[in-house]
py3Dmol code that shows the C-alpha trace and the ligand (Angstrom):
import py3Dmol

protein = """\
ATOM      1  CA  MET A   1     103.927 187.010-146.676  1.00  0.00           C
ATOM      2  CA  THR A   2     102.136 188.810-143.979  1.00  0.00           C
ATOM      3  CA  LYS A   3     100.014 186.791-141.627  1.00  0.00           C
ATOM      4  CA  LEU A   4      97.730 188.149-138.899  1.00  0.00           C
ATOM      5  CA  SER A   5      96.381 185.958-136.171  1.00  0.00           C
ATOM      6  CA  GLN A   6      93.343 187.006-134.291  1.00  0.00           C
ATOM      7  CA  LEU A   7      92.895 185.466-130.935  1.00  0.00           C
ATOM      8  CA  ILE A   8      89.596 186.003-129.335  1.00  0.00           C
ATOM      9  CA  LEU A   9      89.831 185.493-125.711  1.00  0.00           C
ATOM     10  CA  GLY A  10      87.436 182.820-124.426  1.00  0.00           C
ATOM     11  CA  ASP A  11      83.821 184.403-123.881  1.00  0.00           C
ATOM     12  CA  THR A  12      85.363 187.888-123.183  1.00  0.00           C
ATOM     13  CA  GLY A  13      84.891 189.292-126.440  1.00  0.00           C
ATOM     14  CA  CYS A  14      88.444 190.793-126.205  1.00  0.00           C
ATOM     15  CA  ALA A  15      91.243 190.156-128.886  1.00  0.00           C
ATOM     16  CA  SER A  16      94.751 189.903-129.079  1.00  0.00           C
ATOM     17  CA  TYR A  17      96.915 189.853-132.296  1.00  0.00           C
ATOM     18  CA  ILE A  18     100.010 188.438-133.640  1.00  0.00           C
ATOM     19  CA  ILE A  19     101.599 189.830-136.440  1.00  0.00           C
ATOM     20  CA  PHE A  20     103.938 187.366-138.304  1.00  0.00           C
ATOM     21  CA  CYS A  21     106.302 187.775-141.036  1.00  0.00           C
ATOM     22  CA  GLU A  22     106.691 184.234-142.342  1.00  0.00           C
ATOM     23  CA  LYS A  23     109.805 185.260-144.406  1.00  0.00           C
ATOM     24  CA  ARG A  24     111.887 186.217-141.665  1.00  0.00           C
ATOM     25  CA  ASN A  25     110.302 184.223-138.845  1.00  0.00           C
ATOM     26  CA  LYS A  26     109.750 187.238-136.857  1.00  0.00           C
ATOM     27  CA  ALA A  27     106.508 188.264-134.812  1.00  0.00           C
ATOM     28  CA  ALA A  28     104.896 190.928-132.991  1.00  0.00           C
ATOM     29  CA  ILE A  29     102.323 190.499-129.811  1.00  0.00           C
ATOM     30  CA  VAL A  30      99.583 193.083-129.829  1.00  0.00           C
ATOM     31  CA  ASP A  31      97.424 193.842-126.812  1.00  0.00           C
ATOM     32  CA  SER A  32      98.088 190.748-124.710  1.00  0.00           C
ATOM     33  CA  PHE A  33      96.005 190.113-121.494  1.00  0.00           C
ATOM     34  CA  LEU A  34      96.763 188.475-118.023  1.00  0.00           C
ATOM     35  CA  GLY A  35      95.142 185.078-117.849  1.00  0.00           C
ATOM     36  CA  PHE A  36      95.228 184.540-121.515  1.00  0.00           C
ATOM     37  CA  GLU A  37      99.035 184.079-122.122  1.00  0.00           C
ATOM     38  CA  GLU A  38      98.376 180.604-123.146  1.00  0.00           C
ATOM     39  CA  ASN A  39      96.443 181.704-126.153  1.00  0.00           C
ATOM     40  CA  ILE A  40      99.625 183.759-127.235  1.00  0.00           C
ATOM     41  CA  GLU A  41     101.994 180.912-126.550  1.00  0.00           C
ATOM     42  CA  LYS A  42      99.975 178.386-128.511  1.00  0.00           C
ATOM     43  CA  GLU A  43      99.612 180.496-131.437  1.00  0.00           C
ATOM     44  CA  LEU A  44     103.364 181.429-131.455  1.00  0.00           C
ATOM     45  CA  MET A  45     103.933 177.511-131.347  1.00  0.00           C
ATOM     46  CA  LYS A  46     101.536 176.828-134.334  1.00  0.00           C
ATOM     47  CA  LEU A  47     103.484 179.843-136.141  1.00  0.00           C
ATOM     48  CA  GLY A  48     106.653 177.781-135.697  1.00  0.00           C
ATOM     49  CA  SER A  49     107.983 179.779-132.722  1.00  0.00           C
ATOM     50  CA  PRO A  50     109.294 182.947-134.605  1.00  0.00           C
ATOM     51  CA  THR A  51     111.433 185.442-132.726  1.00  0.00           C
ATOM     52  CA  VAL A  52     109.092 188.019-130.983  1.00  0.00           C
ATOM     53  CA  GLU A  53     110.743 191.337-131.881  1.00  0.00           C
ATOM     54  CA  TYR A  54     107.951 193.738-130.300  1.00  0.00           C
ATOM     55  CA  VAL A  55     105.352 193.633-127.895  1.00  0.00           C
ATOM     56  CA  ILE A  56     102.885 196.424-128.807  1.00  0.00           C
ATOM     57  CA  ASP A  57      99.898 197.954-127.311  1.00  0.00           C
ATOM     58  CA  THR A  58      97.061 200.051-128.989  1.00  0.00           C
ATOM     59  CA  HIS A  59      96.353 201.867-125.650  1.00  0.00           C
ATOM     60  CA  ASN A  60      96.455 201.755-121.873  1.00  0.00           C
ATOM     61  CA  HIS A  61      93.260 199.393-121.360  1.00  0.00           C
ATOM     62  CA  ALA A  62      90.583 199.975-118.581  1.00  0.00           C
ATOM     63  CA  ASP A  63      88.839 196.776-118.553  1.00  0.00           C
ATOM     64  CA  ARG A  64      91.550 194.077-118.376  1.00  0.00           C
ATOM     65  CA  ARG A  65      95.088 193.975-117.003  1.00  0.00           C
ATOM     66  CA  SER A  66      97.743 193.845-119.559  1.00  0.00           C
ATOM     67  CA  SER A  67     100.279 191.159-120.077  1.00  0.00           C
ATOM     68  CA  SER A  68     102.689 193.117-122.298  1.00  0.00           C
ATOM     69  CA  PRO A  69     105.285 193.687-119.368  1.00  0.00           C
ATOM     70  CA  LEU A  70     105.361 189.956-118.854  1.00  0.00           C
ATOM     71  CA  PHE A  71     106.002 189.274-122.849  1.00  0.00           C
ATOM     72  CA  SER A  72     108.219 192.217-123.385  1.00  0.00           C
ATOM     73  CA  LYS A  73     110.321 190.722-120.405  1.00  0.00           C
ATOM     74  CA  LYS A  74     110.242 187.067-121.483  1.00  0.00           C
ATOM     75  CA  HIS A  75     111.109 187.826-125.137  1.00  0.00           C
ATOM     76  CA  ASN A  76     113.682 190.692-124.225  1.00  0.00           C
ATOM     77  CA  THR A  77     112.111 193.302-126.509  1.00  0.00           C
ATOM     78  CA  GLY A  78     113.607 196.202-124.426  1.00  0.00           C
ATOM     79  CA  GLY A  79     110.322 197.778-123.841  1.00  0.00           C
ATOM     80  CA  ILE A  80     106.570 197.801-124.803  1.00  0.00           C
ATOM     81  CA  VAL A  81     105.743 199.781-127.984  1.00  0.00           C
ATOM     82  CA  LYS A  82     103.278 202.454-127.152  1.00  0.00           C
ATOM     83  CA  SER A  83     102.578 205.913-127.931  1.00  0.00           C
ATOM     84  CA  SER A  84     104.835 208.755-126.447  1.00  0.00           C
ATOM     85  CA  LYS A  85     101.617 210.162-124.960  1.00  0.00           C
ATOM     86  CA  THR A  86     101.210 207.284-122.560  1.00  0.00           C
ATOM     87  CA  PRO A  87     101.657 207.986-118.860  1.00  0.00           C
ATOM     88  CA  TYR A  88     102.997 204.312-118.501  1.00  0.00           C
ATOM     89  CA  LYS A  89     105.661 204.237-115.896  1.00  0.00           C
ATOM     90  CA  GLY A  90     107.485 201.076-117.176  1.00  0.00           C
ATOM     91  CA  GLN A  91     109.862 201.051-120.113  1.00  0.00           C
ATOM     92  CA  ILE A  92     108.387 201.614-123.438  1.00  0.00           C
ATOM     93  CA  LYS A  93     109.582 202.194-127.135  1.00  0.00           C
ATOM     94  CA  PRO A  94     107.625 205.406-127.751  1.00  0.00           C
ATOM     95  CA  THR A  95     105.796 205.847-131.051  1.00  0.00           C
ATOM     96  CA  GLU A  96     104.932 209.085-132.951  1.00  0.00           C
ATOM     97  CA  ASP A  97     102.284 209.311-135.602  1.00  0.00           C
ATOM     98  CA  GLY A  98     103.577 207.980-138.888  1.00  0.00           C
ATOM     99  CA  ASP A  99     106.351 205.821-137.502  1.00  0.00           C
ATOM    100  CA  ILE A 100     107.073 202.768-139.242  1.00  0.00           C
ATOM    101  CA  ILE A 101     107.781 199.284-137.237  1.00  0.00           C
ATOM    102  CA  LEU A 102     109.450 196.438-139.097  1.00  0.00           C
ATOM    103  CA  VAL A 103     108.443 193.130-137.996  1.00  0.00           C
ATOM    104  CA  GLY A 104     110.836 191.253-140.265  1.00  0.00           C
ATOM    105  CA  GLU A 105     109.595 192.617-143.656  1.00  0.00           C
ATOM    106  CA  VAL A 106     106.012 193.561-142.604  1.00  0.00           C
ATOM    107  CA  GLN A 107     105.549 197.132-142.320  1.00  0.00           C
ATOM    108  CA  VAL A 108     103.512 198.349-139.401  1.00  0.00           C
ATOM    109  CA  GLU A 109     102.450 202.073-139.685  1.00  0.00           C
ATOM    110  CA  VAL A 110     101.803 203.931-136.352  1.00  0.00           C
ATOM    111  CA  MET A 111      98.390 206.114-136.563  1.00  0.00           C
ATOM    112  CA  PHE A 112      97.917 208.177-133.571  1.00  0.00           C
ATOM    113  CA  THR A 113      94.093 207.996-132.942  1.00  0.00           C
ATOM    114  CA  PRO A 114      93.553 209.454-129.404  1.00  0.00           C
ATOM    115  CA  GLY A 115      89.898 209.666-128.142  1.00  0.00           C
ATOM    116  CA  HIS A 116      89.097 206.413-126.353  1.00  0.00           C
ATOM    117  CA  THR A 117      92.249 207.201-124.390  1.00  0.00           C
ATOM    118  CA  PRO A 118      94.825 210.010-124.921  1.00  0.00           C
ATOM    119  CA  ASP A 119      97.494 207.504-125.916  1.00  0.00           C
ATOM    120  CA  HIS A 120      95.609 205.462-128.325  1.00  0.00           C
ATOM    121  CA  ASN A 121      97.278 203.889-131.493  1.00  0.00           C
ATOM    122  CA  CYS A 122      96.031 202.106-134.512  1.00  0.00           C
ATOM    123  CA  TYR A 123      98.420 200.192-136.571  1.00  0.00           C
ATOM    124  CA  LEU A 124      98.131 199.760-140.230  1.00  0.00           C
ATOM    125  CA  VAL A 125      99.901 196.308-141.016  1.00  0.00           C
ATOM    126  CA  ASP A 126     101.326 196.338-144.687  1.00  0.00           C
ATOM    127  CA  ASN A 127      98.491 198.384-146.023  1.00  0.00           C
ATOM    128  CA  GLU A 128      96.093 195.430-145.658  1.00  0.00           C
ATOM    129  CA  TYR A 129      94.991 195.190-142.157  1.00  0.00           C
ATOM    130  CA  LEU A 130      94.284 198.001-139.745  1.00  0.00           C
ATOM    131  CA  LEU A 131      94.253 197.003-136.129  1.00  0.00           C
ATOM    132  CA  THR A 132      91.963 199.508-134.637  1.00  0.00           C
ATOM    133  CA  GLY A 133      92.224 198.879-131.120  1.00  0.00           C
ATOM    134  CA  ASP A 134      89.328 200.622-129.153  1.00  0.00           C
ATOM    135  CA  CYS A 135      89.161 203.390-131.541  1.00  0.00           C
ATOM    136  CA  LEU A 136      86.777 201.715-134.219  1.00  0.00           C
ATOM    137  CA  PHE A 137      84.828 198.569-133.657  1.00  0.00           C
ATOM    138  CA  ILE A 138      82.358 196.862-135.947  1.00  0.00           C
ATOM    139  CA  GLY A 139      79.232 199.054-136.076  1.00  0.00           C
ATOM    140  CA  ASP A 140      80.383 201.226-133.078  1.00  0.00           C
ATOM    141  CA  VAL A 141      83.374 203.049-131.591  1.00  0.00           C
ATOM    142  CA  GLY A 142      85.250 202.792-128.162  1.00  0.00           C
ATOM    143  CA  ARG A 143      83.806 204.510-125.133  1.00  0.00           C
ATOM    144  CA  ILE A 144      85.224 207.828-123.970  1.00  0.00           C
ATOM    145  CA  ASP A 145      83.915 208.062-120.294  1.00  0.00           C
ATOM    146  CA  LEU A 146      86.444 206.059-118.299  1.00  0.00           C
ATOM    147  CA  GLY A 147      88.372 209.070-116.895  1.00  0.00           C
ATOM    148  CA  GLY A 148      89.595 212.244-118.421  1.00  0.00           C
ATOM    149  CA  ASP A 149      87.640 215.354-119.865  1.00  0.00           C
ATOM    150  CA  TYR A 150      84.812 213.686-121.810  1.00  0.00           C
ATOM    151  CA  ARG A 151      84.247 216.488-124.036  1.00  0.00           C
ATOM    152  CA  LYS A 152      87.961 216.681-124.993  1.00  0.00           C
ATOM    153  CA  LYS A 153      87.963 212.814-125.625  1.00  0.00           C
ATOM    154  CA  SER A 154      84.851 213.073-127.958  1.00  0.00           C
ATOM    155  CA  ASP A 155      86.359 215.556-130.068  1.00  0.00           C
ATOM    156  CA  LEU A 156      89.575 213.711-130.139  1.00  0.00           C
ATOM    157  CA  MET A 157      87.672 210.599-131.289  1.00  0.00           C
ATOM    158  CA  PHE A 158      85.679 212.535-133.799  1.00  0.00           C
ATOM    159  CA  ASP A 159      88.939 213.735-135.481  1.00  0.00           C
ATOM    160  CA  SER A 160      90.549 210.099-135.424  1.00  0.00           C
ATOM    161  CA  LEU A 161      87.570 208.680-137.084  1.00  0.00           C
ATOM    162  CA  ARG A 162      87.797 211.403-139.699  1.00  0.00           C
ATOM    163  CA  ARG A 163      91.551 210.277-140.297  1.00  0.00           C
ATOM    164  CA  LEU A 164      90.278 206.752-140.598  1.00  0.00           C
ATOM    165  CA  GLU A 165      87.935 207.769-143.473  1.00  0.00           C
ATOM    166  CA  LYS A 166      90.585 208.972-145.564  1.00  0.00           C
ATOM    167  CA  LEU A 167      92.225 205.509-145.664  1.00  0.00           C
ATOM    168  CA  ASP A 168      91.866 202.683-148.335  1.00  0.00           C
ATOM    169  CA  PRO A 169      88.116 201.451-147.816  1.00  0.00           C
ATOM    170  CA  ASN A 170      89.292 197.990-148.720  1.00  0.00           C
ATOM    171  CA  LEU A 171      91.361 197.847-145.631  1.00  0.00           C
ATOM    172  CA  ARG A 172      90.102 195.010-143.279  1.00  0.00           C
ATOM    173  CA  ILE A 173      89.685 196.188-139.916  1.00  0.00           C
ATOM    174  CA  TYR A 174      90.492 194.201-136.593  1.00  0.00           C
ATOM    175  CA  PRO A 175      89.234 195.717-133.404  1.00  0.00           C
ATOM    176  CA  ASN A 176      89.961 194.915-129.634  1.00  0.00           C
ATOM    177  CA  HIS A 177      86.452 194.112-128.695  1.00  0.00           C
ATOM    178  CA  VAL A 178      83.888 192.135-130.515  1.00  0.00           C
ATOM    179  CA  GLY A 179      80.502 190.717-130.216  1.00  0.00           C
ATOM    180  CA  ALA A 180      77.348 191.027-127.801  1.00  0.00           C
ATOM    181  CA  VAL A 181      79.424 190.938-124.665  1.00  0.00           C
ATOM    182  CA  HIS A 182      80.548 194.297-125.511  1.00  0.00           C
ATOM    183  CA  ALA A 183      77.121 195.494-126.941  1.00  0.00           C
ATOM    184  CA  ILE A 184      78.271 195.072-130.385  1.00  0.00           C
ATOM    185  CA  SER A 185      75.340 193.826-132.435  1.00  0.00           C
ATOM    186  CA  SER A 186      77.403 192.121-135.149  1.00  0.00           C
ATOM    187  CA  GLU A 187      79.064 188.787-134.381  1.00  0.00           C
ATOM    188  CA  ALA A 188      81.705 189.373-136.992  1.00  0.00           C
ATOM    189  CA  THR A 189      85.074 189.561-135.691  1.00  0.00           C
ATOM    190  CA  TYR A 190      86.472 191.702-138.276  1.00  0.00           C
ATOM    191  CA  SER A 191      84.990 194.299-140.985  1.00  0.00           C
ATOM    192  CA  GLN A 192      86.069 196.232-143.998  1.00  0.00           C
ATOM    193  CA  LEU A 193      86.692 199.910-143.332  1.00  0.00           C
ATOM    194  CA  GLY A 194      84.421 200.992-146.418  1.00  0.00           C
ATOM    195  CA  HIS A 195      81.571 198.905-144.715  1.00  0.00           C
ATOM    196  CA  GLU A 196      82.207 200.702-141.605  1.00  0.00           C
ATOM    197  CA  ILE A 197      82.330 204.108-143.239  1.00  0.00           C
ATOM    198  CA  GLU A 198      79.102 203.497-144.742  1.00  0.00           C
ATOM    199  CA  THR A 199      77.100 201.804-141.873  1.00  0.00           C
ATOM    200  CA  ASN A 200      78.832 202.349-138.522  1.00  0.00           C
ATOM    201  CA  GLU A 201      76.347 204.679-136.577  1.00  0.00           C
ATOM    202  CA  ALA A 202      79.300 206.828-134.831  1.00  0.00           C
ATOM    203  CA  MET A 203      80.794 207.338-138.202  1.00  0.00           C
ATOM    204  CA  GLN A 204      77.391 208.752-139.775  1.00  0.00           C
ATOM    205  CA  ILE A 205      77.805 211.577-137.189  1.00  0.00           C
ATOM    206  CA  LYS A 206      79.489 214.700-139.005  1.00  0.00           C
ATOM    207  CA  ASP A 207      78.858 217.083-136.084  1.00  0.00           C
ATOM    208  CA  LYS A 208      81.092 217.404-133.019  1.00  0.00           C
ATOM    209  CA  ASP A 209      78.028 218.451-130.607  1.00  0.00           C
ATOM    210  CA  GLU A 210      75.949 215.656-131.815  1.00  0.00           C
ATOM    211  CA  PHE A 211      78.858 213.170-131.716  1.00  0.00           C
ATOM    212  CA  PHE A 212      79.477 214.347-128.119  1.00  0.00           C
ATOM    213  CA  THR A 213      75.771 213.410-127.234  1.00  0.00           C
ATOM    214  CA  TYR A 214      76.080 210.078-128.855  1.00  0.00           C
ATOM    215  CA  MET A 215      79.288 209.473-126.809  1.00  0.00           C
ATOM    216  CA  THR A 216      77.828 210.272-123.667  1.00  0.00           C
ATOM    217  CA  GLU A 217      74.184 208.715-123.686  1.00  0.00           C
ATOM    218  CA  GLY A 218      73.025 205.153-123.389  1.00  0.00           C
ATOM    219  CA  TRP A 219      76.409 203.161-123.020  1.00  0.00           C
ATOM    220  CA  PRO A 220      76.507 200.066-121.059  1.00  0.00           C
ATOM    221  CA  PRO A 221      77.584 199.924-117.257  1.00  0.00           C
ATOM    222  CA  LYS A 222      81.467 200.764-116.804  1.00  0.00           C
ATOM    223  CA  PRO A 223      83.697 197.639-116.563  1.00  0.00           C
ATOM    224  CA  ASP A 224      84.300 196.521-112.889  1.00  0.00           C
ATOM    225  CA  ASP A 225      87.371 198.073-110.977  1.00  0.00           C
ATOM    226  CA  TRP A 226      88.098 200.207-114.142  1.00  0.00           C
ATOM    227  CA  GLU A 227      90.149 203.036-112.177  1.00  0.00           C
ATOM    228  CA  GLN A 228      92.282 200.351-110.555  1.00  0.00           C
ATOM    229  CA  ILE A 229      92.925 198.435-113.851  1.00  0.00           C
ATOM    230  CA  ILE A 230      93.930 201.705-115.573  1.00  0.00           C
ATOM    231  CA  GLN A 231      96.398 202.490-112.450  1.00  0.00           C
ATOM    232  CA  ASP A 232      97.543 198.895-112.509  1.00  0.00           C
ATOM    233  CA  ASN A 233      98.228 198.781-116.326  1.00  0.00           C
ATOM    234  CA  LEU A 234     100.149 202.265-115.975  1.00  0.00           C
ATOM    235  CA  ASN A 235     102.362 200.804-113.350  1.00  0.00           C
ATOM    236  CA  GLY A 236     103.393 197.995-115.672  1.00  0.00           C
TER     237      GLY A 236
END
"""
ligand_1 = """\
1
LIG
Fe 90.184 199.999 -124.117
"""
view = py3Dmol.view(width=600, height=400)
view.addModel(protein, "pdb")
view.setStyle({"model": 0}, {"cartoon": {"style": "trace"}})
view.addModel(ligand_1, "xyz")
view.setStyle({"model": 1}, {"stick": {}})
view.zoomTo()
view.show()
């Protein structure tokens, strides 16, 4: 049986995840953040202290410093699971689109979904849950204006959304950010892919030029220190 723990980190609106295989007592930590290690530790204890086989990132974050290097070291995972496209300087277990990671008997399929960043992965867990990172939010998508070529990133995001549209609409989606603190109008912490396909504003736009306008107008202020945070997270 697969269990997915969603950990909303205080009032930050950011979410970390733990994928847990009860049968084999194995776990993977996804998107952990500095200052919130205790949330992860407590949840692992609640789950009966499974062996942490993998430490996984959806992408290089710009709004919060990662504690993946710390957990990777602590649990001796031999590097962080990240897209092979990441310019991360630390030790990684590089992924390609379509790779399968086994957490005990739980299948985690890598979906390379660039756009928000050039190194973004979504993770499809046992064909039941989709960890969407900062690709797909509830009612919105992740911003593309934190570095890089905005037009290129907007087009990549557009294509990534078209890929997600082809998946089972019954999938439950679990994003990296939820709620008003991230200018997301829904207070829900997860959604169903079919619901997003029908109602998510960004997913209704089927023209790349129109999408680019959407992706570059009316976004909230950029996170404090975002350039430094990107650098720090790349250094590991
Ligand atoms: Fe992000």
